[in-house]
C-alpha positions, 0 to 999 in steps of 0.5 A, spaced: 500 500 500 502 507 498 500 514 499 498 519 494 496 525 498 492 531 495 496 535 499 504 535 502 504 530 508 507 536 512 501 540 510 496 535 512 500 534 519 499 541 520 492 541 519 490 535 523 494 537 529 491 544 529 484 541 528 485 536 533 488 541 538 482 545 538 477 539 539 481 536 545 481 543 548 473 543 547 473 536 550 477 538 556 473 544 557 466 540 556 468 534 560 463 534 565 457 535 560 456 528 557 453 530 551 458 535 549 463 530 550 460 525 545 459 530 540 467 533 540 469 526 540 466 524 534 469 531 531 475 528 533 474 522 530 472 526 523 479 529 523 482 522 523 478 520 518 479 526 514 486 525 514 486 518 511 481 521 506 486 526 504 492 521 504 489 517 499 491 510 501 492 506 495 493 498 493 497 498 487 494 492 484 488 487 486 493 481 485 500 479 484 502 481 477 506 477 472 513 477 475 520 475 474 527 477 477 534 477 475 540 480 477 539 487 477 535 492 481 533 499 478 531 505 482 527 510 478 528 517 482 523 522 479 522 530 480 515 532 481 516 539 483 512 544 479 517 545 474 516 538 471 509 541 469 512 545 464 509 544 457 515 543 453 515 535 452 513 536 445 518 541 443 514 547 444 515 553 449 508 554 450 504 549 447 497 549 445 491 551 449 487 544 450 490 539 455 491 533 450 495 538 446 500 540 451 504 534 454 508 536 460 515 534 462 512 529 467 508 526 461 515 525 458 518 521 464 512 517 464 513 514 457 520 513 458 519 509 465 514 505 461 520 504 455 525 503 460 521 497 464 520 494 458 527 494 456 529 491 462 524 486 463 525 481 469 529 486 473 526 489 480 524 496 480 523 501 485 520 508 484 522 514 489 519 521 487 521 528 490 518 535 491 518 538 498 520 531 500 522 525 498 518 519 498 519 511 496 512 510 492 514 503 490 519 499 494 523 494 490 519 489 487 519 484 481 512 486 479 513 491 474 505 492 473 506 495 480 511 501 478 507 502 472 501 503 476 504 508 480 507 512 475 501 512 471 498 516 477 504 521 478 502 528 478 506 534 480 506 537 487 500 542 489 502 549 486 500 553 492 504 549 497 511 549 493 517 551 496 522 551 490 526 546 487 531 542 490 535 537 485 538 534 491 532 532 495 532 525 494 539 524 496 538 522 504 532 517 502 536 514 497 542 513 501 538 509 506 535 505 501 541 503 497 545 502 504 539 497 506 539 494 499 546 492 499 546 490 506 540 485 504 544 483 498 551 485 497 552 481 490 546 484 487 547 489 481 544 496 482 542 502 477 539 508 478 535 513 473 534 520 475 528 524 471 528 531 472 529 538 469 535 541 474 532 547 476 534 549 483 530 554 486 530 553 493 536 558 494 541 553 497 546 549 494 545 542 492 549 537 496 553 532 492 550 525 489 557 522 490 555 518 496 550 514 492 556 512 487 559 506 490 552 503 490 551 503 483 553 500 477 550 504 472 544 508 470 542 515 467 540 522 468 535 524 464 533 531 463 527 534 460 525 541 458 528 546 453 533 552 453 527 557 451 523 555 457 515 553 458 509 555 462 508 551 468 501 548 469 498 549 476 495 543 480 490 544 486 490 537 488 483 535 486 483 535 478 479 530 476 484 527 471 489 526 478 483 521 480 483 517 473 476 521 471 474 524 465 473 531 465 465 533 466 461 538 462 460 542 468 461 549 466 463 551 473 469 546 473 475 549 468 476 544 462 483 548 461 489 548 465 491 555 469 498 557 469 503 559 475 504 566 475 511 570 475 509 577 479 516 580 479 514 585 474 509 590 473 504 585 471 503 578 473 505 573 467 506 566 466 512 564 469 517 560 465 521 554 467 528 552 463 532 546 463 538 546 467 543 541 463 549 544 467 546 542 474 544 535 471 551 534 468 554 535 475 549 530 478 551 525 472 558 526 473 557 525 481 554 518 480 558 516 475 553 515 469 551 518 463 547 524 462 542 524 456 537 530 454 530 527 452 525 529 447 519 525 445 522 524 438 528 519 441 528 513 445 531 511 451 535 506 448 542 510 449 540 510 457 539 502 457 545 501 453 550 496 456 545 494 462 544 487 463 538 484 467 541 477 468 538 470 469 531 471 469 526 467 473 519 468 471 512 466 475 505 467 472 500 472 475 494 476 473 496 484 471 494 488 477 490 495 477 490 501 482 485 500 488 483 506 492 481 505 499 480 512 501 472 511 500 472 506 506 474 512 511 469 517 507 463 512 509 465 513 516 466 520 515 459 521 512 455 518 517 459 522 523 457 528 519 450 526 518 450 525 526 453 532 527 448 535 522 442 532 526 445 534 533 446 542 530 439 542 527 436 540 534 440 545 538 438 550 533 431 548 534 432 549 542 434 556 541 428 558 537 423 562 541 417 559 543 410 561 539 406 566 542 399 564 544 393 569 541 
């Protein structure tokens, strides 16, 4: 099971702690009044259920998909900061007006991961994403459908909570993952693929990737974007496409994307994101692997050249699918909300002045 939160985990934690603190305080204040204790306790439970809903627990596959294992571990490290929503995967700096006409850098990453997984069939795969924090979305597995399912639902961070890009954000998590993997199976070969645009906007100097190099026997740094730059889509965390749903015909729901704005001038304009190939080249050199600038017109063959999976051991299975679990908590939340509505309606009725007799 993995989490696909609609807001950064740290934001959800702050909201949950803040609301819980208020409700616990009310419990203490009204501890001598049984009815109010019950109501505030149910509200505290609603907060917990709401946090579960917002965290979006997901099972990657309703069964074990076809799997094969070989002598290779493949680690995908994907930048999901706002700049990866720039619309220049098709080579255009600005792109069209329709959503489907303007592929983003992250769309390119998804296509490339699909291609690499197919090229390295039989390897074990793991998926790590990073924006404000780094998260291991898929632990190391020989079930390729698990990493493909998780990749297919990737979106960039919620724009309103962006704190700038740090290209080195995954280093601390990756050193822990690689150290644990090496301790478990020291003879296994490991490769790493880093997907990003190289933008460092957090205001700090990135830490070196050299600490990861001793654990790797290959891989590639894959760069996305153009020197001219492209505008970046905003993401509010509740886009229907994020949940695998089709757009609605509701005129109140915007069908066209909105874009991150640059307020540094006299008037706001669409902000542009440009690839930083120098930074990406430094990462590649520190890791001891190649750097390749990716476009939609080229394949990933160069990135996987010379990488051998090794002896394959295959097992049958049924392809898995993404299963959302947030609805379970939503049922409980809805029932408690109904209780709250009834209780509040009763309290309001008690406050109404009695009718005067004629």
